[in-house]
Structure formats: structure tokens, C-alpha cells
Steps between C-alpha positions, in 0.01 A plus 500: 500500500667329210455152373700240302290236328687172497446189280683164504427261222644179353442556130536131399766471243503850346757431228552665171508290176879485465699190594758597760798261430599481862157436651240222468233720343468328164133410570432879482585531131283519185587131431298410810210735443647799692455741220522876498122521498471266804767696692328827417169367628657383826668837547180690432304278745758549773510873447118537522494298825780708660317821406180364664668452838444746779151600369652593155792704632752227434835449680756751611731226598491169310699185564465194270626148455541265195603775270784439260677839519465863595429604142173302509396682814564824316284379212229402743509852660479656151188286429356623836547861374653630828805720422586544865573131565874433461681170504760447772742335262713210614797469272607161657186322357401160646669180592200288443542219237168586327594869486218626717560793732352738755462866397383824665348828365426817694326837456785758463270768656481320827822285522864534415737204467800530736651158444411163355668163501436143405580234763597154369356216698765221516305179447606182313327626190450848347200677646355845498697785672351701782457853355544790742410860417564772757268808450468847643144618544534840337245689720636383832859395435434155659685185392291217372679170425312268267590129445344324204545123522387181327578193703571144360195319374314198638514302176695218671244497784464732794714308749775397270551852381445671844879520583550716187239752625640488854845583363354794307309614811824499708677697235222761492491523874868588506451774244220652710712483816769698324252785454353503861819451701810714522841344453661353817776759499249776468297351784799499732589852403142624561492314832822675610326822428171387664323594170224252451292709251687388184450135602130548555464694174669211310258253666213695343633489144204455262533172311246355262526145374284380217510175313376174367638290790356166390422436869202626703528731795477213750784297345842456680695710251284803589443444871822347618759630258381837369343564843182643332167435668153637528555614862533874488591533871797275437641768272389833657437391862715608794677157498658602163602854613860611526503651849870546539837353431573140572806426705649266236499598135447137408153511664407799272628318196292195591178695569213359295358715220128419477295593201121540440337301225219729380352222291450267793138620526425346161526162648171556691303598192298230328621391158750772476854471375741636246560156335270204441660156500289187472784238490864433436663338195515183727122492511481596863184700562470814722210543743573874532535609141493882553852584608644825633853480357525862378569707809577840645718514806606811699761594753422661828556849360221462235237378752581714809285793385779751486568673167467280189263224593353188327124528528423147606132524413589581143689169439281279285490264201389675188220292345359712219344302212807595295715265708254267680225258406159533656608264780804714579766280342777647292411539131819369321596639164384289203709512181211360296235745624741781598300556822602506862820618663680274751468191714555727804277782625656837591538613859438871563570734796528872581792673677405824677715792612 
């Protein structure tokens, strides 16, 4: 049996020291205390933490947010000292006004990039793209589709900004559907041949979504718009099987695509979250300060137990002392002390084949 160790992490403003003229990154320059020594310390701390994940084995598949560009991910990997991790380079960059992006790296002994694309989310302001990388698992030949995503923040308040995350969730849901459903013309052709197998096989496409969603698993954007929940039977149960062809192709096109949120279980754990927020800029205080906003979500194909499978028991928040305080809160990076890593904790998981 083979394994793929996965890590998702928001790196909290992993910028270099150069001022990018088209991005709002000037606070990450030497004039504002973001010197080469400070940057080097942050990079070293992040690398040490990543190497400590999975009991010291580190990641085989890594997706990160709040990174300025792919070159910085390559620098981080070099700092980790893992020559087998390669960057899935996105030449299109990012649309975000601050210049932060989502990036992915993979172990070239286990995975091969088939395709990648950056999906622009059309909101009123520039926001992060949804980054998709399609992999082949080298030992089995299976397709693994990975979406890395960083949804709009709550800095304006949760409810005022909720429509932005709902729009992003809807966009992502359509991208997932494109992978798990055949085209209408193909569906009609296969129905004429009474050949349901390709339709069923497409329904089982293995899709992994990882991201800083800035909403929790129980929020509307996840439950009602992405159709991701903690109810496993909703995803792999008989009511979600494809038993045969529908009489009308429109009914197939409208069939709901339910996803399983593997981080839902974290909601039941005391004082556990990937982010700690005491209050908003407005002064509003939170009663539930430990928030699960970094999540791992899987399609039916990844949780059905056939072939490549997400080990649900392996999904957890990484709370090593390198990244967390004694109380389990994220240990943000300090420019002055050059300690800490990020204001988010990593989420780890294992894929088995």
C-alpha cells in the first residue's frame, strides 16, 4: 500500500523583501522592517515546521495560501531540503490586489502533473484565483484533482462579507461538477448505447479541495452552496448512487454533487481550530474563538474506499510547538523575535492507495 502525505497551510503573508509595483506589498520591504534576515528567519521556521509534519516525514503533496509567488515556494522547498518536491508552476500568477496567491508542490516520485489551471473568480474586486492541479498517481495511474483555494476574508464582518464567499463556493461547485459529470451530449450518446459505466466512473472522480475558506464547516457557503457536509452517507450512500440513465438529460445535469467535509469532526473537539480570533476591527467579540476555517473536502470518489482514498482518521490540525502555543493557538511569526510561523495552523491528512 502506498501513501501520499498531504499538508494545507496558510503561510501568513510569505512575501519576499522586494516591492512589487503592481501589488500592495510595500509593508513587506526593508523600509518597514521586512529585511532579508527577517524573511530568512520566517522561511527557516516554516520549513522546519513542514518537515516536522507526518511524524517527521513531511509532505508529499503541499498546498499553501498567502504566498507571493511560485519562486518563494521553490525557496521554501529548498530550505526544507527535499529534492523530490517540485512546484506546480502557475504562469498566470494571481489576481489578488495584495499579490498573495495559492501554490502547490508535489513529490515527483509519486505524482505527475497532467494539467493545471487558474480559475478567476469574478467578484467586484480582485481576489485570489482558485488553483487547480490535475495529477496522475504514478503507481496506480489514477487521476487526482486538487483545488487549492483561499476565499474572501471576514475583515468587513462575517455577514457583510458572506455573499463573497458564497459566490466563490458556487464557482468552485461548478468546477467540481465539471469533473464528476459527463457532458450532456456524451450522456445522450452513452444512453443510446445503454453504456452506463463511463457515467458511473466519472461520478467517482477523485477530487480534493483544500483551502482557507474564511467560513466554518457549518456556514451557508459550505453547506448550501458547495454542498459539503459532515454526513458521509449523504455522499457515498445509496441515495447518491447512479443506478441507471435518467429519462431526461436535464435531470442528470441537475443532479446534486455532494461533497464530504473531512474537517467537520474538528468542530466537536474542545478548543481546537486552525485560526484563533478574539474580535473584529469593529470591537465585536467572539464567544467561539477557535475557528475551523482551513478545511479539507473530498468528492465521493475519494471516500468510497475504492482505489485512492482519503484516510478520514488521518485528518487533523498540526499543533506542534513549532507552530502552536501551549494552549493550541497559532504561533504567529514575530519580526522582532524572529520566532513563530503563521497565524494559521496547518491541516494534515494521508491519502492511501
